[in-house]
C-alpha positions as CSV (number, residue, x, y, z in Angstrom):
1,M,112.6,133.2,167.6
2,Q,109.5,134.9,166.2
3,R,111.6,136.5,163.6
4,A,113.0,133.1,162.5
5,L,109.6,131.7,162.1
6,I,108.5,134.6,159.9
7,V,111.5,134.2,157.7
8,L,110.9,130.4,157.4
9,F,107.3,130.9,156.5
10,A,108.2,133.5,153.9
11,L,110.7,131.2,152.3
12,A,108.2,128.3,152.3
13,C,105.6,130.5,150.5
14,G,108.1,131.7,147.9
15,A,109.3,128.2,147.1
16,H,105.7,127.1,146.6
17,G,105.3,129.7,143.8
18,Q,108.1,128.3,141.8
19,T,107.5,124.7,140.8
20,P,110.2,122.7,139.0
21,L,108.4,122.3,135.6
22,G,109.7,122.3,132.0
23,T,108.3,123.3,128.7
24,V,108.3,121.9,125.2
25,T,107.8,124.2,122.2
26,G,108.6,124.2,118.5
27,L,107.7,125.0,114.9
28,A,105.9,122.8,112.4
29,R,107.4,123.3,109.0
30,D,107.1,121.5,105.6
31,R,110.1,120.6,103.4
32,S,110.3,124.0,101.8
33,G,110.3,125.8,105.2
34,G,106.7,126.9,105.1
35,S,104.6,126.8,108.3
36,V,102.1,123.9,108.8
37,P,99.0,125.4,110.6
38,N,96.4,123.4,112.4
39,A,98.6,120.3,112.9
40,S,97.7,118.1,115.7
41,V,100.6,117.6,118.2
42,N,100.6,115.0,120.9
43,L,103.0,114.9,123.9
44,T,103.1,111.6,125.9
45,N,104.8,111.0,129.2
46,Q,106.6,107.7,128.7
47,N,106.6,107.0,132.5
48,T,102.9,107.6,133.1
49,G,101.4,107.4,129.7
50,V,99.6,110.7,130.2
51,R,98.9,112.4,126.9
52,R,98.5,116.1,126.1
53,T,97.3,117.5,122.8
54,A,97.9,120.9,121.1
55,S,97.4,122.4,117.7
56,T,99.8,124.5,115.8
57,N,98.8,128.1,115.2
58,T,98.9,129.9,111.8
59,S,102.7,130.3,112.2
60,G,103.1,126.6,112.8
61,A,104.1,127.1,116.5
62,Y,103.0,124.8,119.3
63,F,103.6,125.0,123.1
64,F,103.3,122.6,126.0
65,P,103.9,124.4,129.4
66,D,104.1,123.0,132.9
67,L,105.6,119.6,132.3
68,A,107.0,117.4,134.9
69,P,110.7,116.5,134.4
70,R,110.4,113.2,132.6
71,V,111.0,111.5,129.3
72,Y,108.4,112.3,126.6
73,T,107.4,111.2,123.1
74,L,106.2,113.8,120.6
75,G,103.9,112.9,117.8
76,A,102.3,115.1,115.1
77,N,99.7,114.7,112.3
78,A,98.7,117.2,109.6
79,K,96.4,116.7,106.6
80,G,98.4,115.9,103.4
81,F,101.6,115.1,105.4
82,R,103.1,111.9,106.8
83,P,102.8,111.5,110.6
84,I,105.9,112.4,112.7
85,E,107.1,110.8,116.0
86,T,110.0,111.7,118.2
87,R,110.7,109.3,121.0
88,G,112.7,109.5,124.2
89,F,113.7,113.2,124.8
90,A,114.1,114.5,128.3
91,V,112.4,117.5,129.8
92,E,114.2,119.0,132.8
93,A,113.0,121.4,135.5
94,Y,113.0,125.0,134.6
95,R,114.2,124.3,131.0
96,T,112.5,124.8,127.6
97,V,113.1,122.0,125.1
98,R,112.6,123.0,121.4
99,Q,111.4,120.2,119.1
100,D,110.9,121.5,115.6
101,L,108.7,119.3,113.4
102,K,109.7,118.8,109.7
103,F,106.7,117.4,107.8
104,E,107.0,115.5,104.5
105,I,104.3,115.3,101.9
106,A,102.4,112.1,102.0
107,A,102.6,110.0,98.8
108,E,99.5,110.5,96.6
109,S,97.5,107.5,95.9
110,T,94.3,106.7,94.1
111,E,92.0,103.9,95.2
112,I,89.2,102.6,93.1
113,V,86.5,100.5,94.8
114,V,84.0,98.5,92.7
115,S,80.9,98.0,94.7
116,E,78.7,96.4,92.1
117,T,79.3,94.0,89.3
118,A,78.2,94.4,85.7
119,P,75.3,92.3,84.5
120,A,76.3,89.1,82.7
121,A,76.1,89.2,78.9
122,K,73.3,87.3,77.3
123,P,74.4,84.5,75.0
124,R,73.3,84.9,71.4
125,S,71.5,82.2,69.6
126,A,73.4,80.0,67.1
127,I,71.8,81.8,64.1
128,S,72.6,85.4,65.3
129,A,76.0,84.4,66.6
130,A,77.2,83.3,63.2
131,P,79.2,86.1,61.5
132,T,77.5,87.5,58.4
133,T,79.9,88.3,55.6
134,Y,78.8,90.0,52.5
135,R,81.3,91.0,49.8
136,S,80.1,93.1,47.0
137,P,81.6,91.9,43.7
138,R,83.5,94.6,41.7
139,W,82.0,93.4,38.5
140,R,78.8,91.6,37.8
141,P,78.5,90.1,34.4
142,S,75.2,90.5,32.6
143,R,73.7,87.8,30.5
144,N,74.6,89.6,27.4
145,S,78.1,90.6,28.2
146,P,81.0,88.8,26.4
147,P,83.4,86.8,28.6
148,T,86.2,89.3,28.1
149,S,84.3,92.2,29.5
150,S,85.2,91.4,33.2
151,P,88.2,93.1,34.6
152,R,89.8,89.8,35.3
153,A,89.2,88.5,31.9
154,R,90.7,91.7,30.4
155,S,93.9,91.3,32.5
156,L,94.2,87.6,31.5
157,A,93.7,88.5,27.9
158,A,96.3,91.2,28.1
159,W,98.7,88.7,29.7
160,A,98.1,86.0,27.1
161,Q,99.0,88.3,24.2
């Protein structure tokens, strides 16, 4: 009897050391296959809403150990990339689930914000607003010049002949 109690106690202690937990791990990569370091990775238990956060290392790897067997949602964000979300994958006891993340470059955009307005233009007075046109004549007759000495008069005279 005493031997049976010792065996039962030993089995109970050994079973306590192994808990039925799972793991989620993976690699964060960009479209070309390069690693994405320092990405923020979030794992949310869909049943309880409990959220765990990890960051990718320089190789782009992340790791979530000791997870209760449940259904999870995985989300990730990295600077310069679109956010990623994977919903509804199951983590089972004593299993490792691999969820690799493939980041796509976010579209570049430029936003211009005008915070002040330009001062209004001052209206001109009627005199200064009128356009001033000055045409320099090509030829100015003097008082003593004959009427045929102008370029126009010469072209008319040549035509008349």
